[in-house]
N, C-alpha and C positions, 0 to 999 in steps of 0.2 A: 515556485522555483524559477530561477533564471534559466534560459535556454542552455547555457553552458553546464548547468547542474544536471539537466536531463541527459546531455551528451556524456558527461562523466559517469552518470549512473548507468547508462546503457553500455558504456565501455566496460565498467566493472562486471556487469551481468554477462555480457557477450564474450569478452576477451579474457577475463580473469576468473570466471567461474564462481563468482560470489553467489552464495545461496540466497535466492530471492525470498525465501521464507524464514530467514534467520530472525530471531527475536531480540528485543531489547532486554537487558538483564533485569531491570525492574519493570514489572507490568506485563511483560510477555508480548507486547505489541510488535507486529511486523511493520515493514515499510508500507505495506498496503493499508494497514490500520491508520498509520500516520497520514498518508496521502488522503485517505477517505475522510478523516476528521477535519482535514484542511480544505475539503471540497476541491481537491487538485485532480481534475479530470485527466489532464495529460500524464500526470504521475501514475494514476491508477491504470490508465491504458498501457503505459510502458511496463509496469510491473506485471500486469496480467499477460501481456505479450510474452513475457519471460517465465510464465508459469506460476505466478503468485497464486496461492491457495486462498480463495475468498471465503472458504469455510473454516479456516484456521482460527481457533479461539485464543484470546489473550487470557491473562490470569483472572480476569473478571467474568470470563465465559462469554465475551462478546466477539462476534465475527466482525469483519470490516463493515458490513452493511449496518449492523447495530451501532457501531462506533460512529458512522456517518450520520445515522438517524439521530442519535443522542446529541450530536454537535450541530444539527441543523444543516448538514451538508447535502443539500437537495440535488445538486447536479450529478454527483457521483452515485447516488442511490440507484439511478436508472441503469448504471453499469453493473452494479453489484447485486441487484435483486433479480 
């Protein structure tokens, strides 16, 4: 993500009370799952700072660490395991 995207995401979480653990309608992934699959260390750190639940499962029964592992996202695995 571009720096401005991180800033906008933080504003949504901090100032507008967006639920950091809300899920996508299909698949049930959270923003943490998506950041993990994309090996987005900064995104994962931001979401965890705002209370993202790294144990939350998607519809396939995967937590964010499993999603990262399956996608070969090695950098974020250290944060999630």
